[in-house]
C-alpha positions in Angstrom: 27.5 -25.0 17.1 24.0 -26.0 16.0 23.5 -28.8 13.4 22.2 -26.5 10.6 25.2 -24.1 10.8 27.6 -27.0 11.2 26.2 -28.7 8.1 26.5 -25.7 5.9 29.9 -24.6 7.2 31.4 -28.1 6.7 29.7 -28.7 3.4 32.0 -29.5 0.5 31.5 -27.5 -2.7 32.6 -28.5 -6.2 35.5 -26.8 -7.8 34.3 -24.3 -10.4 36.5 -23.7 -13.5 35.8 -20.6 -15.6 37.5 -19.7 -18.8 36.5 -16.3 -20.2 37.5 -14.2 -23.2 37.9 -10.5 -24.1 34.4 -10.7 -25.4 33.1 -11.8 -22.1 34.8 -8.9 -20.3 33.4 -6.4 -22.7 29.9 -8.0 -22.4 30.0 -7.6 -18.6 30.9 -3.9 -18.9 28.1 -3.3 -21.5 25.7 -5.1 -19.2 26.3 -2.6 -16.3 25.9 0.3 -18.6 29.5 1.2 -19.4 30.1 2.5 -22.9 26.8 4.5 -23.2 29.0 7.3 -24.7 31.4 5.6 -27.1 33.2 8.9 -27.7 34.3 8.9 -24.0 37.8 7.4 -24.0 37.5 6.8 -20.2 34.6 4.4 -20.8 36.0 3.0 -24.0 38.9 1.2 -22.2 36.3 -1.1 -20.6 34.5 -2.0 -23.8 37.2 -2.0 -26.5 39.8 -4.8 -26.9 42.7 -2.4 -27.6 44.0 -1.8 -24.0 41.0 -3.5 -22.5 40.5 -3.1 -18.7 37.9 -5.2 -16.7 35.5 -3.4 -14.5 36.6 -4.1 -10.8 33.1 -5.3 -10.1 33.4 -8.1 -12.7 35.0 -10.0 -9.8 31.6 -11.1 -8.7 30.9 -13.2 -11.8 34.2 -15.0 -12.0 34.0 -18.8 -11.2 30.5 -18.3 -9.8 29.2 -21.4 -8.0 25.7 -21.0 -9.4 22.5 -21.3 -7.3 23.9 -23.9 -4.9 21.3 -23.2 -2.2 18.7 -25.0 -4.4 20.6 -28.3 -4.0 18.5 -30.6 -1.8 21.3 -31.5 0.6 21.7 -27.9 1.9 18.4 -27.9 3.8 17.8 -24.3 2.7 14.2 -23.2 1.8 15.6 -21.8 -1.5 12.2 -20.3 -2.6 12.4 -17.9 0.3 16.1 -17.0 -0.2 17.1 -13.4 -1.0 20.5 -12.1 -2.1 21.0 -9.2 0.3 24.7 -8.3 0.2 27.8 -8.5 -1.9 31.5 -7.8 -1.4 34.8 -8.4 -3.2 38.4 -7.8 -2.5 41.0 -7.6 -5.3 44.4 -9.2 -4.5 45.7 -8.2 -8.0 44.2 -6.6 -11.1 41.6 -8.8 -12.8 43.0 -10.4 -16.0 41.2 -9.1 -19.1 40.8 -12.7 -20.2 41.9 -16.1 -18.7 41.1 -19.3 -17.0 40.3 -19.2 -13.2 38.8 -21.4 -10.6 37.2 -21.2 -7.2 35.8 -23.4 -4.4 33.0 -21.9 -2.4 32.6 -22.3 1.4 30.0 -21.1 3.9 31.8 -18.9 6.5 29.0 -17.9 8.8 25.3 -18.6 9.6 23.4 -16.2 11.8 20.0 -17.1 13.3 17.7 -14.1 13.3 14.8 -16.1 15.0 12.1 -18.5 14.0 9.8 -15.8 12.6 12.7 -13.9 10.9 15.0 -16.3 9.1 18.8 -16.7 8.9 21.8 -14.9 7.4 24.1 -17.1 5.3 27.5 -15.8 4.3 29.5 -17.7 1.7 32.9 -16.9 0.3 35.0 -18.0 -2.6 38.7 -17.3 -3.5 39.2 -16.9 -7.2 42.6 -18.2 -8.4 44.5 -18.4 -11.6 44.1 -21.9 -13.0 47.8 -22.2 -14.1 49.7 -20.4 -11.3 47.2 -20.8 -8.3 47.8 -17.1 -7.5 44.9 -15.4 -5.6 43.1 -12.9 -7.9 40.1 -11.9 -5.7 37.9 -13.0 -2.8 34.2 -12.7 -3.3 31.7 -12.8 -0.3 27.9 -13.2 -0.7 25.3 -12.6 1.9 21.9 -14.3 1.6 18.8 -14.0 3.7 17.1 -17.4 4.2 13.6 -16.3 5.3 12.5 -19.9 5.9 15.3 -21.2 7.9 15.3 -19.3 11.2 15.0 -20.6 14.8 17.6 -23.4 14.6 20.0 -22.3 17.3 19.7 -22.7 21.0 18.0 -19.6 22.3 16.6 -18.9 18.9 18.4 -15.8 18.0 22.1 -15.0 17.6 22.2 -12.4 14.7 23.2 -8.8 15.3 22.5 -5.6 13.4 24.9 -4.6 10.7 26.9 -1.4 11.5 26.2 1.5 9.2 29.1 2.9 7.2 27.1 5.9 5.9 28.1 9.3 7.5 25.4 11.4 9.2 25.8 14.3 6.9 25.0 15.4 3.3 26.8 13.5 0.6 29.9 14.9 -1.1 29.1 13.7 -4.6 25.9 12.8 -6.4 25.9 10.8 -9.6 23.1 9.8 -12.0 23.5 6.9 -14.4 20.7 5.5 -16.6 20.0 1.8 -16.9 18.3 0.8 -20.2 15.2 -1.3 -21.0 17.4 -4.1 -22.2 20.0 -3.9 -19.4 18.8 -7.2 -17.7 18.8 -9.0 -21.1 22.4 -8.0 -21.7 23.6 -8.6 -18.1 22.2 -12.1 -17.9 24.6 -13.2 -20.6 27.4 -12.8 -17.9 26.0 -15.9 -16.2 22.8 -15.3 -14.3 20.0 -16.8 -16.5 17.3 -16.5 -13.8 14.0 -16.0 -15.9 12.9 -13.4 -13.3 15.1 -11.0 -15.2 13.9 -11.8 -18.7 10.4 -13.3 -18.6 7.4 -11.0 -18.0 5.3 -14.0 -17.0 7.8 -15.2 -14.4 8.3 -11.8 -13.0 4.6 -11.2 -12.6 4.1 -14.5 -10.9 6.7 -13.4 -8.4 4.8 -10.2 -7.7 6.7 -7.7 -9.9 5.3 -5.5 -12.6 7.9 -6.9 -15.0 11.4 -8.4 -15.2 13.7 -6.8 -12.6 17.4 -5.9 -12.8 19.9 -8.3 -11.3 21.1 -7.1 -7.9 24.7 -7.6 -9.1 23.9 -5.5 -12.2 22.9 -2.6 -10.0 26.1 -3.3 -8.0 28.1 -2.9 -11.2 26.2 0.3 -12.0 27.2 1.7 -8.5 30.8 0.7 -9.2 30.6 2.6 -12.5 29.2 5.7 -10.6 32.2 5.6 -8.1 34.7 5.3 -11.0 33.0 8.0 -13.0 32.3 10.6 -10.3 35.0 10.0 -7.7 38.0 8.2 -9.2 38.2 9.7 -12.8 37.9 6.1 -14.1 41.0 4.9 -12.3 39.9 1.3 -11.9 43.3 0.3 -10.4 42.5 2.4 -7.3 39.7 0.0 -6.2 40.9 -2.5 -3.7 37.6 -3.6 -2.1 33.9 -2.9 -2.5 30.7 -4.1 -0.8 27.1 -3.2 -0.4 23.6 -4.3 0.8 20.7 -4.7 -1.6 17.4 -3.1 -0.2 14.9 -2.8 -3.1 14.5 -4.1 -6.7 15.3 -2.0 -9.8 13.5 -2.1 -13.1 15.5 -1.9 -16.3 15.3 1.6 -17.6 15.4 3.2 -14.1 17.9 5.9 -13.4 20.2 5.1 -10.5 21.2 8.0 -8.3 24.3 7.3 -6.3 25.1 9.4 -3.2 28.8 9.3 -2.4 30.7 10.3 0.8 34.4 10.8 1.1 35.7 8.8 4.1 39.1 7.7 5.5 39.3 4.5 3.6 37.9 5.9 0.3 34.1 6.2 -0.2 30.8 5.1 1.2 27.7 5.2 -0.8 23.9 4.6 -1.2 21.9 4.2 -4.3 18.3 5.3 -5.1 15.9 4.8 -8.0 15.1 8.3 -9.4 12.0 6.8 -10.8 10.5 5.2 -7.7 12.4 7.1 -5.0 13.3 3.8 -3.3 16.6 3.2 -1.7 18.1 0.3 -3.7 21.6 0.0 -2.2 22.7 0.8 1.3 25.8 0.5 3.3 28.0 0.7 0.3 31.8 1.1 0.6 34.8 1.3 -1.8 38.3 0.9 -0.3 41.0 2.8 -2.1 43.5 3.2 0.8 44.2 2.0 4.3 41.5 3.0 6.8 38.9 1.4 9.1 35.5 0.7 7.6 
């Protein structure tokens, strides 16, 4: 194993403790657009404390390690780092409120070449603070554009297998985001000014603040629940996707959904720009090979 990969994969991360309330759970759901019709009882259970249910995708914000790649000892060129994929697996239903903890670790580093960069995959297991029972496992894929070419031979990465069937989708869903979606979602923990400050967004090459990738991920989870699962959040066992293009607050997200052996695969598009914003999405609801 090369020195860069070994360093990251043996790096010790601090334990992160996260205590959250019913209000935090409701705020997450509102941030991904749930509750846009308060008369819809199916949505209300995610945004009202009486019988409150967390959105399955809220797993991605629990006991989050923060932007650890910016820490100097990592050796990562964090300015060129992109969040390109997200996955979670639920071992039990998410508590509507509670105290949890996690410890992150890097599980894989793939060299795409000196002129390409590297794929860094990190993982954290979120556990109940009191009982130590496993609640969920969260896996994040990042593309370090400035860190390729470190392995002997210079390139060891491989292309990701597509999970999207070669046929027309079975279901199509449209969900609006809102002009203030990023301002609400950031209160669930990601305070990056790229999603709030017009000046910062323009300096990064965008027309204005962009939506968090994990917010779009939550919108896609809502689309699956709404259009394929009749809002049965307990059916979701595992979910993952790749991020391909940014979304602006106020865009309409079109989710194309395919029924497959394990549940559903999906892609998301911006109705406003036509761009594909999420690819290779999957939601596991039963046994089956992805």
